[in-house]
N, C-alpha and C positions, 0 to 999 in steps of 0.2 A: 503493499500500500505505500500512498504519499505520506511524508513524513510521521511513520511508524503508523498509521492508521490500517486497520485492514475491516475485510467483511466478516461477519460474525453471524451464527444463527439465533434466531430470538423466534420467540413468540408473539404472535399478531392480537391485538385485542381490538376487534373491529370498530367496535365504541368509541375507542380512542380515533378514529380516523376518519367516523362518517359523522357530518354535522347536516343534522337537518332545521335550520333556523324557523322560529314563528313568523310566519307572516301576515301583516292585516291587509287582507285582500282587498277590504272596502278602501282602504287607506290608498293604496294603490291604483287602484282603478283601471283605467287604460294605459298607464303607464308602466305597465311590465317591463318592455327593453329598456327602460332608463334605470328601474330599480336592481336589474341584473348587471348593467352594465356599472353601477356604482358599487354593487357588491364585488363583481369580480376585478374592479380597479382598487380595493380596499386591501385584497388577498395580496396587492402587488408590495402592500408595506407591511406583510406580516408577514414574518419567516417560520419556517417550517421547525417543528420542534425536532433536535438534535439528537435527543433522548430517546425516541421511537423511531422506527422505520421513515423514511423521508417521501410520504406520500396523503395524501387526505382526497376526501370525494363530499361534497357540498350539492345536496339535493335541493334545490328550488323550485318550491311547487308556484310557480309566477306563469300566467301565459303571458308570451310572447308573440310577436308578428310573425314568427318562424315555426313555433312548436308552442305544445300544452304546457310544458316545463321542461327544466334546465337544468343538467348535473353537470357541475363543474368536477371534472378530476385533474388534479394540482399534484405533480412530481418533481423529486430534484432531478436536476439532468445526469445526476451521476448513475441514477440508475438502468438508461439505458438511453438512446436517440430515438428519434422520433420513429425510425424503423421497426425498432423493437417494440416500444411501447403500442403501434398501431397493430402489431401483431398480435399482441396479449389482449386489447381490446378486442379485436375480430375472433379471435379464438374464445371470446366470452358471449359471442352475440351469436344467433340463430339466422337463417334466411326468413324473411317476411313471409315470401311467399310459399314457404314449407318451415312450420317452427320446428320438426325434428333433424333439419339439415345444416350442415356446419357452411358457412358463407364459402365461395371459390378464390381461392387464394391465385392470384395472378404472377406469380415467380415465375421470370421469363430470365435466361441466360442472357449473358453478353456476349455481342456475336464480334468476330473479327473484322477486318476491313476486308473487301475483296481485291485482288490484284488483277493487273489485264493479263487477258492469254496469253500474250506475247510475252510476257516477263515472267508467267509460270512455265514456259517451254524451253525460255533461254536463259541459260543459267549465269551466263555475264551480265545480261541486262536484270537480272535478279538479283547478283551483287552490287551493280551499280544504285540499284532502285533501293536497297536496306543499307548501302552506307548511306546514300544521300538522305534518307529519312531517319537514320541514327545521329547524322551529323545537326540535322534538324532540331533532332529533340534535346540532344546535348545544350545546341544555342539557347532555343528557348527558356530552356528549364533553367539556364544559368542565368538570363534575363529576367524570368520571371522571379527567381529566389533571392536577386538583387534587389528589385521592386516589392517585394515583400518586407526583405531587412530596412531599406530606405522609410518604408510606412511605419516601421516596427520606431524607428530612429528619429526621423523629422518629417517625411514626405506626408505633410496632412492634404485633405479635403477643403474646399473653397467653402467657407462659412455661407449659408445659402440658406432661404426658408424652411431645408430640410434637416439641415445640419448647423449644431453649434458647438462650437469651441470648448463649451463648459463640457464638463461629465455629467452625464445623466443617467449612469448606471443605478444612482439610488433614487432617482424621483419615480413620483407614482405613473404606473402606466395605465393607458385607457386602450380596451379594443373593440374593434368595429370588422364586420363582416360584409359580402355580398356575395350572393350566388349567380355565377353564369353558367352557359350549356358546355359541358363538354364536349357534346358533338360538335358545336362551331370550332372549337378550339381545333379538334382532330382535322376537322375539314379546311381550318386554313393549314396547317399543318401539312396534308396531302396535296394542297394545291400548291404551296410555296415549295415542295417537296425539301422541307426542313429535317436535317441529320444533327440530333446531339452525337458531339464528340467525347467519349467519357477519358477525359485526359490523364485520369489517375492509371489506368493499364492499357493505355496506347487503343483501346478497341472503341467501334462505334455501335450504335443502337438506335433505331427512329424510336424518338420519344417526343413529348409535346413541349419539352423545355426551352427549345428556342423561340416558340410562338410567344410563350411566357415572359421571356425575357424582352422579346419585342414589345410587346404589350406593356410591360412595366418600362419601358424607355420612351416609347411614346406618353404614355401617361404622366410621366416624372416630368417631360419635356413641356406638355400642355399646362402641367400645373407650377412647374416654374415659372412658364412667362404670363399666368394669370397672377402669380404672387406677385411679379417684377410690374406688373401695370403695363403702363407705356414706355417703363423703361426695359430695355430689353437686358438679357444678362451678360455679365460682362463677359469679355473674351478671354479665353484660357482660364473658365472655370473647371474647376475638377471635380468632377462627382463618381464615387466607385462604391460599386457593392460587393459583399461578400456571400458569395454563392455559394450555397452546402451540397459537398458531394458524398455520393453513398459510397463506400470503400469496398462494400461487399462482390464476392464474384457471380452473386445474383440482383438482377434489379429487381425492384417491386417488392410485395411484401412475402415471407417464408412462412409456412406454419410453423407455431409456436415450440410443439415439440423437437420441430427440427434444428431451431435455434440454441432451444434449451440445451440438445444432447453434445459429449465432449467432442462427437468427430467431426460436428456438421462445418460445412466451410463458410454458413451463413451464421456467424456466432450473435448469441444475446450480448448487447451492450452497447457501446459508442464507438460504431465504425463510422467517423464522417470525419471531411474535410472540408477546405473550402477553398475556392480560387478569388481573385479581384478583377471583378468585372466594370472595366470603364462604361461611364454612361454617357452620351453625347445631348447637349442642351438643345441641340436646334430643332426650329418649328418647323415643322416638314409638311408640306401641301398636301402631297402623297403619303397615305398612311401604312405603303407597304414598304417605303423608304426605310422605317424603322424596323422592320422585321429583315431586308438585306444589309443594314448596319449591323444589323445583330449577327446576322450568317458571318459576314465577311470579320467580323470580330473574333466571333468563337472558331473561325475557320485558322488565323493567326494563332490561337491559344492551343488548339486541340493536340499539337504534338508537345507536351510537357506533362513532368513529373511531377509538377509544384504538387500537388495535392498529398500524393503520397509521401513526399520529402515532410510536408509540413507535418501531417499527420503523425511520422513516426521521431520526429525532430520535436515535436510538444512533449511526446512520449515519454522520451530520452529526458528532456528538460525538467520533467514533473519529478521522473525516478531517480535523478542525479543531484538537480540544482533543489527540490522542492518545490511544492504547490505554489509558495508565494512569489517564487519567481516566474513559473509559469503562468500563474493568474495576471501576472506583471505585463509579461508580454501580448498574451490573449484582449487584457483590456486595452492596451495603447493600440493594437493592429485595429481594435473594435473602434477607438474612440477620435483616429485619426482617417476612418472612412465615413461613408454618409449614413447606409443603410445595410441591409442584410436581407436574403433572400433564399427560401427555400421548398421544393417540390415534394410533397408524400403520397406516394399511393395508396390510396384506401379501399375498402370494399366494391366489388365491382358491381353488386347487386344492393338491393335497397336491406338493411338487418334489424333484427329487433334484440333487445335485452328483457328477458325476463318477461316475455310478452308486449315489451313496450316499442312499438316502431320508432327507430332513430330516425328525427328530419333532418339535421346535418351534422357534420362533423369539422369542428374547428379545431385545427392547432394552432399555438401561439408560444412564445416564451418572455420574459420578463428579465432584470435586470442588467442588461447590456449596457454598454456604452453608448450605444446611437438612438438615436431619436424616432427612429422608424424600422421597423420590423414588416416584413411581406412574408406571408406561407401560403402556399395553395396545398388545396389537400382535393384530391377527387373524390367521389363519394355517388355510385351505381350511374346517372348522367348527368352529374353536377360538378361542375369547378367551383369550390367555394374559396374566396379571395379572404383571406384574414390578416388584419393591419394590428399593430400594436405599435401606440406611440407615446411619445411624452406632450403631452397637452398644453406645456409651456414652450414647445417648439413649432408643436403644428396642432394651430388652433382649431381648424377646419380638415378633420380626416374624410369624412362624406364626400367633400369636394376630388378630393384624391381617388375615392373610390368611385365617385363617379366617372374621371377622366380612364379609370382603367377600364371600365363598362364602356362606356363611349368610346375608346380606343379598340375595342376589338369589334364592335359594332361596323365602326367603318373601315376596319379591315376587310370583314366579310362581304360589306356590303359594295367595296371597291372590287373584289374578286369576283362577286357578282355581275357587276356592271362590266366586266372584261370577258366575260362568259369563261371562266375560270373553275365554276362552281356549277 
């Protein structure tokens, strides 16, 4: 363990972890969303009891615009990353259409890149192709690592309406979400022939991450221009996002039993890293330009071992220098960038927990030094956009969600007008 700490077996008293507050429904009236938002926001200022297992569940019997009641599950990140916790949640549910059946687990193995047939047949061409790829991989990795160290030491993002130079890690957080069509995102991906390249293992697999990054880049640009008003954003403005990367050998969810077994390749725990994605703040008249810019940037970053190096470096620093030094490095990386992004795969069909249908699943985190965190979670036919914000920095989070929804609609409409859908 870190600093002499280690995991120990303990008995769990469920009553210590489940909270069902008394709610005056007459007083709340039609303001269920506001009550739930305020309740969750207050939780961000209350630390978990370290003398017991680091999780709790809050059951709020309050009707909101999205559900008849809300359950808030709060866990410490040391217990596992989003993929681990999502697998645990899915293992606890059943299909709504068949209460006795487990949900389908959409686990997909990563696929390697395909080579041209000429290269496959010609050993010399294959050798040249391999050497060129290796040189590009080494060069890109060195550049990316230097940029990360520069970020840790001195390279800071520009202070903008989305980013404050002051540390916001201990500030109160508020959470908002918006549901969009997952089918629309898949249609855009198919039309634009988007390909996400997993740099951690130099293998590619088709997913929707490029579209999500393009939508985020479009919405951030539009939001920034609205916040600046008639004055355009300054030239040379720097906005970067930490993008979470799942380092497991399989993408998507895995069965919980497989993750908990000792010989499994997809183990329980924290197997997540990141890379730094630079955002463009230019306001484009063609919404598809944001997608092409995202694809171009990702093509330039695809041949890099940065996420793997970051993962093992941080792990080594925690083991050798201790948790305090490791926390300082992570904190400086976060505080010198503007936002953080992640995308987590959820159940591919509607599920229920103990006979109660789940309307939506919203993942998020707090305690980071950034004023904005954006999490995408797929569930059945929906994609839920969840944002965590520091209200002292971002007073109008609904405007940002509006821009994300409008950007997605504009991309789909443009593709339809051009006969690409």
